[in-house]
Residue, then its C-alpha position, 0 to 999 in steps of 0.5 A: m833636650i827636646s821640649k814639649e813646650s817648644i813643640l806646642e809653640t811651633l804647632k800653634t805658629f803654623s796651624f793656619p791655612r796655607l795652600s801651596g802656591t798661595v800667599s798663605e804658603q809664602k807666609a809659612f815659609n817666611i815664618a820657618l825661615k825666620k825661626i831657623n835664622n834665629l838659630s844662627i844657621e845658614t839656610n838654603i832656598q830652592e825656588f820652583r814653579f809647578s803646575t796643578f794639573f798633575s794633582r787636581v786635573y790629571p786623576k779626574i781625567i783618568f778616572f772618567l776615561g777608565f769608567l767610560t771605557v769599561s762601561l762601553l766595553f761591558f755593554f757593547l763589546s761586539i760593536p766595532s766603533i765602541i772597540i775603536l773608541s775604547i782603544i782611543n781612550v786607552c791610548i789617551i790614558l797611556l799618553l797621560v801616564f807617560l807625560m805625568s811620569k815627571p810631573e814637576k816638568v809639566r809646563f801647562y795649566k795653572y802655574l804657581e810658585s813655591a819653594n823648599l827651605y833646607v839646612k845641612l849640618p855636616t859631621k863634627l869632623s867635616k871642615n866644609n859643607k860638601t858631601n861625598n857620596k860615600e858619607m852617611n846622610i840623614f834627611f829629616i823631611c816635612h812639608l810646609d803647606s796644607k790644603g782643604q778638600k771637599y771630601i776628607i781623606s778617609i772618604r777619598v781613600k775608600a773611593i779610590r780603593g772602591y774604584v780600583f777594585s770594582l774596575i778590576f772586577i768589571i774587566g774580569l766580567i768583560i773577559i768572561r762575557s766575551f765567551l758567553s751568549g744567550f741566558f748566561l750573557l744576559f745574566i752577566l749583563i744584569f749582574g754587572i750593573l752593580p759593580l758598574t754603578y759602584n764604580g760610577i759612584c766612586m768616580m763621581i766622588l773623586l770628580l766632585n772633590t775640590t781643593d781649597n784653603s780651609s784647613p789649618g793643617a795642625v796634624d797635616n803638617a804642622s806636626g811634622i814641622a814641629c818635629v823637624y824644627e825641634l831636631l834641628k835645634y837639638y843637632n845644631d848644638d855642637n855637643n849633639r852633632f854626629s861624628n859620622l852622619n851628615t844631617w839635612f833638615v828639609f821643609t818642602g813646599a807644594e807637597e799637597t799639590g803632587t809632592m812638587g817640593i820633594r820632586n824638585f829637591y831630589r835634584k839636590m841629593n840624587y848623586l848620593e848612593k842609596d846605601f848611604v842615605l836614610i830618609i825620615n819623613f814626618d807627615s801628619i802625626g796626631k794622637i798615635i804614630t803609624i810607621y811606614n817602612s821602605w821597600y829597599k832595606p840594607e842590612w843596617y836599616l833592618d836593625f834601625y827599623e826594628k828599634f822603632v817597632n819595639h820601642q815602648k814610647i811609640h805606637e807601631n802599625p806598619k803600612k806597606i801600601t798607601l793607596g790613594s795618598h801621596s807623601d814626600g816619604y812615599f816619593y822616596k819609597k818609590k825611588l827605593y831609598p831606605g827610609i821611614e815615615f811617621g804618620d797617623v792613619s786615625s787622623y784620616n777622618f778629619m785631615h784636609s778639613k777645617d777640623d784639622t786643628i791643634d787639639k788633634v795633636d799630642p805634643k808629648l807624643l811628638k817629643d817622645l818620637c824625637e827622643v826615640i829618633i835621637d837614641n836610635l841615630r846615636d847608635l847608627d852614628e856609632s856603628n858608622a864609626n866602625 
């Protein structure tokens, strides 16, 4: 069965700084590979290269050009040269958005190496490791890397939300001021300084934020590694193997640099029909559990999700919008795969900092979560036999 002691040991093993694309991440990968090989399980390795432009440079360009454009339009809407400059800025933004639609294919700026580690356990009845697209497949996903940043997640999320909402407000003011003159125009121009200043402050926080290798990443994401590894050990036992569900255990690299690992791994499984796939992502579980559900919900998924919502062992707090954050689970959510992600929004106050240490994680909670997953998937396995 699931062991709290084993979970704690895994947490201790992986709680060290391991920034994506560095020798520290490679160390974490080698440790995971050795631990899985010790279970006498055949492993698969997917090496890939990635650019840091998407996660570290591209957002800053967008934030700056957005602020610059609305500021110029707000104060100088009637000047033709300003309108032309604003159009150029918008075109640059749209071009960047288009180019970054598939960031894993970007081949410029700082170029680094990483790798995904994954295992597939076929059903009891399967004679080989090949999967047909009508079989049910469960993907347990976590990421191996961690990162430190100048500002913790809670500050960055507030800055992004403040930037977005103030930007929308300013655009509204620009539309209104285009119909005004005299005193009313002067009033709007003076009043608009407040949201513009707020937008500028939020932009500066986002521009000044930097990435480093300072975070031990106990919550983000040694907690996820511990859960996926423990479930792998459990299902590796033939007595616990499913009769009707294929299980995949995926340890991605470079999640903290634009979810590059899962974007590359997607090529390994995008032939599967979505109705026959369930994504279970573990990303940053500390003292409580936050559940993020999917946008696409087949009939079988609704019952599966409700069992988590109503289970006494874990805390439920569903979030349908994750502004200001990227995760492997959110990647699949945008791809409209049925899935569920387990995290902890209360950990945003210390994640991506040197304070993301092992004392912030409750091993018993991780054990309880794994046991709830096992119970619920047992029911799903039985329902797929019919």
